[in-house]
N, C-alpha and C positions, 0 to 999 in steps of 0.2 A: 093282205100282202105281207110276207115275212121279210124283214130286213136282215141281211147278213152282216154280222159285226166284222169290221176291219181291224179290230184291236190286236188279234193274234199276229196278223201280217205285219202291222206297224211295229209290234214288239220285236218280231224276228228281225226286221230290217234294222231296228235300233241296236239289237245285239250284234248283228254283223258289222254295222258301222263302228261300234265300240271295239269289237275284236280287231278290226282293221286299223284302228287308231293306235293299238299297241304294237311295238316293234321289238324284235330281237335282232340287234345289230341293224342292218339296213332293211330287213325283211319284215313285212306285216306278220303278226302272230300266226294267222291261219297258214300262210305260205311257209313259214318256218316249221310249223308243226307237221305239215304235209311232207316236206323234204326230210325232216328228222325221222318221221315214221318210215319212209322209204329206206333210208340208210340203215336204221335199226333192223328192219325186217330182212334186208339183204344180208346183214351181218349174221343174224340168227339163223338164216337159211343157208349160210356159207356161200352166198352169191355176191358178196361185196367184191368189186374188182380189186385185185391185188396189184395196183399200179398207182400212177399219179392221181388219176381221177378219184379212185376210192379213198386214198389217203387224204387228198385235199378236201373231199367232202366231210370226212370225219373231223379233220382239224378245224375247218371253218365252222362246222355245226357246233362243235364244243367251244370254239373260240368266241363266236358271237354270243353264245349263252353266258359263259363265264365272265366275259368282258362286260356284258350288260349288267350282270348281277354285281360284279365288283365295283362298277361305276355308280351303283345306287345305294350300297350299304353305308349308313352314316359312319363318319370318322374314317372308315377304311377307304372310302372313295377319295379322300383327300391325301392319302399317303400311298397311292399307286395300287389300289385294291384290285383293279382289273388285271394288271400284270401278275400280282400275287396269286390270285385265284387261278389264272390260266397256267401258271407254272406249277403250283403246289397241289391243286386238286387232282390233275391227271397223275402226278407223281405218287400221291397218296393212294389213289385207286389201284395203280399198278403194284405199289408196295404191299397193299393188303389183298392183292389178287382179285380185284373187283373189275378190272379193265377187260372188256370183251376181247378174246384172242384174235378174232377175225379183224376187228378194227385196229388192233395193235400191229398185226402183220401188214395191213395196207398202209398204215401211218409210217411204219418203218421203211417200207419200199419208197414212199414219196419223199421222205426226209433223207434217207441214206443212199438208196440205189439211184433214185432220180436226182439227188443232190438239190432238192428244193431249198434247203437252208443256204446253200452257197449262192444260188440266184438271188435270194432275199438279201443276203449280206451285201452282195455286189451292188444291187440296186440302191440299198440304203447308203452305203459308203460313197459311191460315185455320185449318185443323185444329190445327196445332201451337200457335198463339197462343191460340185459344179453349179448347184442352184443358188449358192450364196452370192449376194451383191459383191462385185469386185471392190467397190469403194468401201463397203462395210468391212469386208474381209481384211483389206490392207490397213485402212485408217483405224478401224475398230480394234484390230489386233495390236497396233502400235500403242493405243491407249490402254489396252487391257494387259499388255505383256508383263509389266512389272507386278501388278497385283496378282496376276495368274501365276507368275513364276514364284513369287514370295509365298503365296498361299499354298502352292504345291509343295515347295520345300518344307514349309511349316508342317503340312500334313504328313509328309514322309518321315521327317525327324520325330515328330510327336507320336505318330502311329507305331513306328518301329520301336521307339524307346519304351512305350507302354507295353507293347507285345513282348518285348524282351523281359520286362519286369514280371509279366505273367507266365514266363517260362517258354514262350514261343521262340523258335529259331528266327533270327532277324531276317535272313534271306527269304524264308517262307512267308513271313509277315509282309515283306515288301511285294513279292511277286503274286501272292494269293489273297491278300486282304487289301493292301493299300492300292495297288494298281487297278483291281476291278472297280474300286470306288471312284477313281479319277479317270476311268477308261472311256467315258462317253456313252455308257448305256449297254444294253444287251446286244442288240442287232449290230450296232456300229462298233462296239468295243469288245464285249466278252466273247462273242462268236469268233471273230477273226483272231483274237488273242488265244482262245482255246485251241484253234487249229494250229497256230504258230507253236504254242507250247507242246502240243501233241507231236508235231513234226520234229521239233528239237529234242524232246525227251524220249520219243518212241513210246509214249504212253497213250492209252485209250482216251479219246476226246470226252467221252461221257463222264468219267471220273473227274476230269479237269473242270468241266462246266459246273458240275455239282459243287466243287470247291469254290469256284469263283462267284457264283450267282448270289449266295446269301449276303456277302459283303456289299455288293452293289445295291441290293434291295434295302438293307439296313442303312447304308450311307444315304440313300435317297430320302428315306423317312426322316433321318436326323436333319438333313438339309432343309426339308420342308418345315419342320418344327423350328429350326433356327431362323428361317426366313420370316415366320410369323412373329417371333420375338423381335427381330430387327424392325419390323413394321411398327410394333408397339413402342420400341425405343425411339423411332423417328417421330412418333406422335408425342411422346413425352419430352424429347429433346430436339426440337425443330432445327437447331443449328447443325445437327448431324445429318439431316435429311434434305435431299434435293427434290423430293416428291416425284421421282421418276427420272430426274436428270442426273447424269453421272459426273459431269465436269462442271465445276463452279462457274466457269465463264459462259456456260451455255453453248459451247461450240459443238456439242453432240446433237443439237436439234436436227441438223440436216441428216445425220446418220439414222436418227430415230424416226424420221418421217416415214409414214406407212407407204410401202410400194404397191402399185396397182398390180393385181394378179392377172397374168395373161390367160386368155381363154384356152381351154383344153384343146389340143391339136392331136388327133389320133395318129396322124402320119409322123409327127414329131416324136410321139411316144415310142413308135416303132424304131425310129432312128436312135432314140435314147436307150432303148433296150439293147440294140446291137452294139452301141458304144460301150454300155456297161459290160456286156459279154467280152468285148475287146479288151477292156482294162483287166478283167479277171484272167483272161487267157494270157495277156502280156505278163502278168505276175507269175503265172505258172511256167511260162517260157523262160523268164529271167531268173527264177528261183534257183535252179541248179548252178547257174553261172555266178550269181552274186552271193549265194549262200544265205539269202534272206527269204523267209516263207512268202509264198505268192500273195496271200491276202494283205500282207504288210506292204509289199511292193505296189499293190493296187492302190492303197491309201496314199502312198508317196506320189505315185504317178498322177492321181487325180488332183492332188494339191499343187503339184508342179504345173500341170496343164492349166489349172484355174488361175494361178498367179501370173503365169506368162501369157495367158490369153491365146493359146495356140489353136483353139477350135472356136468356130463362130458361136455367138451368143445364142442363136436359135437352137443349135444342137445341145448346148448346155441346158436350155429350157426343156428340151425333150427328155434328157436324162433326169431333170428335176421333176417333171410331171410323172415319169415312170416311178420315181421315188415316192411321190405323193400317192399314187395308185397303190403301191405295195404297202405303205404304212397304213393307209385308210382301210384296206380290205384284208390284208394277210397278217398284220402284226399279231393279233390275238391267236390266230390259227398257228402261226409259227411258234408262239410261246407255248401253246398246248403240245406241239411236237417236241419242243425242248424239254418241257416238264416230264413228258412220257419217256423219252429216250435218253436224256442227258442229265437228269436230276434224280439219282437214286435216293429214294425217300429215307431209308435208314442212315445212309452215309451223311445226308444233309442234316438230319436231326441230331446226329452225334456231334456235328461241328458247331451247333448253336448253343454255346455255353455262355454264362454271364461274362466271362473274360472276353470272349469274342465280341459281344455287344459293346463292351466298354472300349475296346480297341477301335472298332468302327466309329463310335461316337466321338472319341478323342480325335481321330483322324479328320473328320469333317469339321468339328468345332475349331480345331487348330487352323484349318484352312480359312474358315469364316473370320476368325479373330485376326489372322494375318491380313486378310483383305481389308478389314476395317482399319487396321493400323496403317497400312499403306495408303488407304484413302485419305486419312488425316495428314500423312506426310507429304503426299503429292497434290494437296489442295483439291482433292476430289471430294464428293459427298461420301463419307465413310459408310453410311447405311447402304447406299446403292452399290458402292464398291464391294462391300461384303456380300450382298445378295448375288451379284453377278459372279463373284468368286465361288459362292456356294453352288452355283449351277454347274461347276466343274465336277460335282459329285452327283449330278442328275442322271436319271435313266433316259438319256436321249432327249428328243423333243418333248415327249410326254412328261418326263421329269422336270424339264424347264418350265413347262406350263404350270405344273403343280407348285413348283417353288415360287414362281412369279405371282401366281394366283394367291398363294398364302400371304404374300407381302403386298398385294395390290399394286404391282409394278410391271404390268404386262408390256408397257412401252419399252422396257429394257430388253425385249426379246432378241434384237440383233446382237447385242453384247453377250447375252446368255448363250446364243448359238455359237459364237466364237469360243466362249469358255468351254462349252460342252463338246462341240465337234472338233475344232482345231486343237484345243487343249487335250481332249480325249485321244485324238488320233496321234498327237505327238507322244503321249504317254505310252500308247500301245506300241509304237515304233521303238521307243527307247527301251521299254521292258523286253521286247523281243531281242534287240541287240544285246542287252545285258544278260539275258537268259542264255544266249549262245556262248558267252564268255564264262558264266559262273555256274552252269548246270553241272 
């Protein structure tokens, strides 16, 4: 009697299990490869749908892959590598004429014709503001107001001064270098800002985005590096560090207490989506009357509604859960769309001069040093005060995580969110108003 070896079957099963253990984004490797093959074959055979479905498939497929690679490359992963690859790789491919034409057409339709970027912006802005704890928003902002204000003023004065010394126009430096750094990130800051600038100046949004994005990325990297230095300083000079506490009296313990996450409610997410659309449409409705771009009115409206508590907490939760869905699943895809359509490769490369890097670095470092000095003056822990102030130059929530991880101060996240979201929104609104007067 001849025995049949089961070794080949066992080996195949082991290989399948190993392949399934690898993920590209949320998808197991075999599932990702199957979908990617379908999308590529459709594009090569000119059968890729030229609509939201086709464009979204291209963006998500590329976004998951580039985000995954950027999050694993040593060093790069600690300075926003996922965002950098998602923005710059598609831009470079298009610049060197290596981007598939069918994919480019579908992606353009999804982003521009279907206005997917506007939906993404609305969900991020409204959901992030409405989702904040009212107590953290009010009390945390009161504690962060002076460090944030002084840090921002220090950044503006230092950044504009150094830019002027390098031959830059002071107005250009303020609107196109300083403001993107302190604007709260790409989705919540640069996108609404670029739309506002485009409406006010009558200029194409693509060129404006390409001008704004490099400063935000460089500023985020400098903030992460500065945060690591502050951690080192706190270890060497313990009297400057609260080891995660901002206020010396310990009064911030209640604000820093971790809040329990509410379970996902699909019905509430639907309500949150409709509320988000309502805020965006309200901005579009009032823009001609007030003379302020719609996305900026949307930011102001969400902040007013949150502070005055005019809508039930459950509906705020729905908007916040919609925000979490968008950030978790579409952020990298939207960045791919931005890099393809709004970041001209040659124009961006021309702007990245040594002087430009110095201006961005001085802007962020001035903000950090100002936060440190105010912390000393206000009897706060200066290391923590400087770290939270540095978050004002973070790339949204992802940037905050990177900055706080570098300093091992994740417990400061509530204060960091105020610095990034509320501080960033305030700067976007201010820049828009000033642009209307000085353009």
